[in-house]
C-alpha positions in Angstrom: 164.1 42.0 32.7 160.9 43.0 31.2 159.3 46.2 31.2 155.5 46.6 32.7 152.8 48.9 32.2 153.9 52.3 32.5 157.6 51.9 32.5 157.9 49.6 35.6 160.6 47.0 35.0 160.9 43.3 36.4 163.5 41.1 37.2 161.8 38.3 35.2 159.4 37.8 32.3 157.4 35.2 34.9 157.0 37.6 37.4 154.8 40.1 35.4 152.1 40.7 37.6 148.8 39.5 36.7 145.1 40.3 38.3 145.2 39.7 41.9 149.0 39.3 42.6 151.2 42.1 44.2 154.3 43.0 42.1 157.7 42.4 43.2 160.1 44.8 44.1 161.4 46.9 40.9 164.9 46.6 40.0 165.1 49.2 37.4 164.4 52.9 37.3 161.4 53.6 39.2 158.7 56.3 37.8 158.6 59.5 40.2 155.5 60.8 41.6 153.2 62.7 39.8 153.4 66.6 40.5 150.1 67.9 41.6 147.7 69.7 39.2 147.9 73.5 38.9 144.4 73.6 40.0 144.9 72.1 43.0 148.1 74.3 43.8 146.0 77.2 43.2 143.4 76.1 45.7 146.2 75.2 48.3 147.3 79.1 47.8 144.2 80.8 47.9 143.4 78.9 51.1 146.7 79.8 52.9 146.5 83.6 52.0 142.8 84.0 52.8 143.5 84.6 56.3 146.1 86.9 55.3 143.1 89.3 53.6 140.4 88.9 56.1 142.4 89.2 59.3 143.6 93.0 59.1 139.9 93.7 58.4 138.8 91.8 61.4 141.6 93.6 63.1 140.2 97.1 61.7 137.0 96.7 63.3 137.8 95.5 66.3 140.1 98.3 66.9 137.4 100.9 66.3 137.0 102.0 62.7 133.6 104.2 63.2 131.4 101.9 61.0 128.0 101.4 62.1 129.1 97.5 62.8 132.0 98.4 65.0 132.3 96.9 68.8 131.0 99.4 71.6 131.5 99.2 75.0 128.2 98.4 77.3 129.7 100.3 80.0 131.0 98.9 83.3 129.4 95.9 85.0 127.7 96.5 88.2 129.4 94.6 90.8 127.0 91.8 92.2 126.6 91.7 96.0 124.9 89.7 98.6 121.8 91.1 100.5 122.7 93.1 103.3 120.4 92.5 106.6 119.1 95.3 108.5 119.1 95.0 112.3 120.1 91.2 112.7 119.9 91.5 116.2 116.5 92.0 116.5 114.1 89.0 117.3 112.3 87.3 114.4 108.6 87.6 114.2 106.1 84.8 115.4 102.8 86.3 114.8 102.0 86.0 111.2 101.6 89.3 109.0 97.8 90.8 108.5 96.7 89.2 105.4 95.6 91.3 102.3 92.3 89.2 101.4 91.9 86.2 103.6 91.5 83.3 101.2 88.2 81.6 101.8 86.3 78.5 100.4 82.5 78.6 101.6 79.9 76.5 100.1 76.9 78.9 99.4 73.8 78.4 101.8 70.9 78.1 99.9 71.8 77.0 96.4 71.3 73.5 95.4 73.7 70.9 94.4 74.6 70.9 90.7 74.1 67.3 89.2 75.0 68.2 85.8 78.6 69.9 86.9 78.3 72.6 84.6 78.1 76.1 86.8 76.4 77.7 84.0 73.4 75.8 85.1 73.2 78.1 88.1 71.5 81.4 87.7 73.6 84.4 88.7 71.1 86.4 90.6 69.8 83.1 92.6 73.3 83.1 94.2 73.3 86.5 95.3 70.3 86.6 96.7 70.8 83.4 98.8 74.2 85.4 100.2 72.1 88.4 101.0 69.7 86.5 102.8 72.2 84.6 104.7 74.5 87.3 105.5 71.0 89.8 106.6 72.6 92.5 108.8 76.1 91.8 108.3 78.1 95.2 107.7 81.5 93.7 107.4 83.7 90.9 106.2 83.2 88.9 103.3 79.5 88.9 102.4 79.2 92.7 103.7 77.1 94.9 101.2 75.6 98.4 102.0 71.8 98.9 102.7 71.0 100.3 99.7 72.6 97.7 97.3 71.1 94.7 99.5 67.7 96.3 98.8 68.5 97.1 94.9 69.5 92.9 94.7 66.0 92.2 96.6 64.2 94.1 93.8 66.3 92.4 90.9 64.6 90.5 88.2 66.3 88.4 86.1 65.4 87.2 82.0 64.9 83.6 80.5 68.8 83.3 80.0 69.3 84.5 83.4 70.9 87.7 82.9 69.9 90.7 85.3 67.4 92.9 84.2 68.6 96.8 83.5 69.0 98.6 87.0 70.2 95.7 88.9 73.8 96.1 90.6 74.8 92.9 89.6 76.7 92.9 86.7 76.7 90.3 83.8 78.2 86.8 84.9 81.7 85.9 83.3 83.0 82.4 82.9 87.0 81.4 83.1 88.8 78.4 84.4 90.7 79.7 87.5 91.2 76.4 89.3 92.7 74.7 86.4 90.5 71.6 86.2 90.1 72.6 82.6 86.0 73.6 83.6 84.1 77.0 83.7 84.2 78.9 87.2 81.8 81.7 87.8 83.1 85.2 88.4 80.2 87.9 89.7 80.9 91.9 90.2 78.2 93.7 92.4 78.7 97.7 92.2 78.1 99.0 95.4 76.1 101.9 96.2 75.9 105.3 97.7 79.6 106.7 99.1 80.9 103.4 97.9 79.7 103.8 94.2 83.0 103.8 92.7 83.4 100.0 94.4 82.7 96.4 93.1 82.2 93.6 95.4 84.1 91.1 93.4 83.2 87.4 93.9 84.3 84.0 92.3 82.7 80.5 92.5 83.4 77.0 91.0 82.0 73.8 91.9 83.4 71.1 94.6 81.7 67.9 93.8 78.5 69.5 92.7 78.4 71.9 95.1 78.7 75.6 94.6 81.6 77.2 96.3 82.9 80.7 97.0 86.6 80.8 96.3 86.8 84.6 96.4 85.4 87.9 97.9 86.6 91.2 98.2 85.9 94.8 97.3 87.9 96.7 94.7 88.0 100.3 93.1 88.9 98.8 89.7 89.8 100.6 86.4 89.6 97.6 84.8 89.3 93.5 85.7 90.9 90.6 83.8 91.9 87.2 83.6 95.3 86.3 82.2 95.8 82.7 81.9 94.2 81.5 85.6 95.0 84.9 87.4 92.4 87.4 88.1 94.2 90.7 87.9 92.7 94.0 89.1 94.0 97.4 88.3 93.2 100.5 90.6 94.0 104.3 90.9 96.1 105.5 93.3 96.3 108.8 95.4 99.0 109.7 93.7 98.3 111.0 89.6 100.1 109.1 87.3 100.3 105.8 89.0 98.1 103.2 89.6 98.3 99.4 91.5 98.1 96.1 90.1 96.6 93.4 92.1 96.9 89.3 91.1 94.8 86.5 92.8 95.7 83.0 92.1 94.2 79.3 93.1 95.9 78.0 95.4 95.6 74.2 95.6 95.9 74.0 99.4 93.6 76.4 100.4 91.1 75.8 97.9 90.7 79.2 97.1 92.1 82.3 95.0 94.9 83.8 97.1 96.4 87.2 96.9 99.6 87.0 95.4 100.6 90.5 95.3 100.8 93.8 94.0 102.7 96.7 92.3 102.5 100.4 92.0 103.3 101.0 88.5 103.7 104.4 86.7 101.2 105.0 83.6 101.3 108.6 83.0 103.1 112.2 83.9 103.3 113.1 87.5 101.5 116.6 87.4 104.7 118.4 89.1 107.0 116.7 86.9 105.5 117.8 83.6 106.9 115.3 81.5 105.2 112.8 79.5 105.6 109.2 80.2 106.6 106.8 77.2 106.8 103.2 76.7 105.2 100.4 79.0 104.3 101.4 82.5 107.4 101.1 85.1 107.0 99.2 88.1 108.0 101.2 91.4 108.3 99.7 94.9 105.0 99.5 97.1 104.8 100.5 100.8 103.7 98.2 103.2 100.2 98.2 103.6 98.0 99.0 106.8 97.3 96.4 109.4 94.4 94.6 108.5 93.9 96.6 105.3 94.6 95.4 101.8 96.4 97.9 99.7 94.6 98.9 96.3 95.0 96.5 93.5 94.0 95.4 89.9 92.2 92.1 88.3 91.7 90.8 84.7 88.3 89.6 84.0 87.5 91.6 80.6 85.1 93.8 82.2 85.1 97.3 83.6 84.3 99.2 86.2 82.2 102.0 85.1 78.4 101.9 84.9 
């Protein structure tokens, strides 16, 4: 028997292991495994004790210790419930509700086809004068204007750039993409006269294969008119102090026009009877149903105010 490296014993010197050969089973005393080093034992003890040091602190926070980071209840959860239908026995209506604004897509008469495909090549004053001429005598509908405004439009002139001269009720043209085709559309505002002086005839146009087409015509009493994305938004005052309405018009691909998407009444200031000051963003409140055939007041964004 011979002794190999590290005290390992072998039955015969010829069986001494060499590179690439597995040693035979030892017949003499075998060396016991080396005990773990002191540093490894210390890390093991620390890992075992760590949860015991952390858990009491976590339990203290969960039990409510009064610290800024303590867990607090958000209050009782509101129970979800399905809508309760009123008068289910009543027969459902088959007659459509009166629209707030009837979407319309009408080619403008008397305006030549725009060969360039750029709506900025159209002179805004020529557009309005063509519409006034085509709707002479019309006192209601999308083209309706009071007689004084019609006369003032007839006397309007424009400079070389096409901008209306001072005193013309036609406001400077605004250009935004309302239809989503990546091209500018035209937005016009006409200040009405006399008893209608607070109102604005709001109109929008696009080019359809080079043909100028009106895609919106309505009358508003705006606090402001804006464009947000491709939506036209109008803010208007209400009869109740401290509240205003906000109406949205958006492109309807099927009707090829700007359709009324809805409105809401928003609280924007203190009510005279409350004596309190409103804080934070305006609060939406439920909108009363509009009267048949009449659109309730609404707001529109285009970057132009209603003031003269």
